[in-house]
N, C-alpha and C positions, 0 to 999 in steps of 0.2 A: 418532492421525492419522485421517480418513479419507480414502479415495480419492476425487479428482475424477474429473468424469466426462471431463474434456481429458485427463487422465493416463491413462483405459482408452484413450481413441479414438487418441490418439497410440502408444501401445505397439501396438495391432493396424495403424495406419498413421501412422509417423512424418511423413510429407510431409503429412497432413489439414489442412486449413485450417476452423476453424470457429468459429462465436461460441455462447457458452452463458451464459444468466444465471442466475443463484444455484444452480450446479451441478444443474441440474433437466435431465434427460435429455429431456425433452420440450421443453425449448426449444431444441435444437440448432440452428443454421443452417449447412447445409453450403456454404462458399465455395468459390470460383474452381475451380469443377467437380471438387470432391472428390467421391467416388463417397462415399454414404451407407452406414452401416454398421449393422447391424440392433440394434435397442434391447436385443433378446436377448444378441444378442453383445457389446456393451457392461457388459451387468449381469454377463455371467459373468466378463470380463474385470476389472471392479472387483471383482468377490469375491475371484477370484485375487491381485488384487495387493494386497488387504486381505490376505488369508489371508499372503500371503509377506512383508507387513511386522511383521504380528502373530509370526510365527514368528520374526524377526531380531533379537526384542528385545535381546535377549543381547548384539549386536552391537553396538547402540545404547550401553547401558550401560556396556559394557568400554570403548567409545573416549573414553566420557566421563570414566573413573575410571583410566584408565591415566596415568601419570606424561609428563610431556611427552618429545618426543624428545631435546631436552637434557639433561634431569632421568635419561633411563634410561643415555644415555653415559656421564654424569656417574657413575652406579651402577657400570656396566662400568669406567671405568676406576680410581674409586678399590679397586674390588673387587680389580683386577689379575688374574692367571690364572683364580681362583676362581669369579667371576662368582655367587656364591650370595645376594647380595644382590639383583641386578637377578632372577635366577631367580624367587627369593621372593617378591618385591614383583608379578611378571606372574603368577606360581601364584596369588596370594591372589585378585587382582581374577578368572581365571580360573575360581577356585571358588567365589567369590560370585554369578556370571554364568557358569552353563554351557551349554552346546549342548545343546538341548531335543530 
């Protein structure tokens, strides 16, 4: 995923009102009296957000790999007091997609 100009602007100023064409930073129109943000600040925020997104890939991978909440609860219920099946299933996913 590539971070959009609008995402960076709204991270800096959540109440900003802008128009931007084709994700082109040079096409920003500042609307409704929104104070313009420098191009350098927007670009720096875009790099920061992209780095954060890239560094959290393991979280996105885990989220789709985990069993549904219903399946997790079913594992816990059928395992009784031990819970080994549930713990092993979750651990396998965490091992496959470790924090970096």
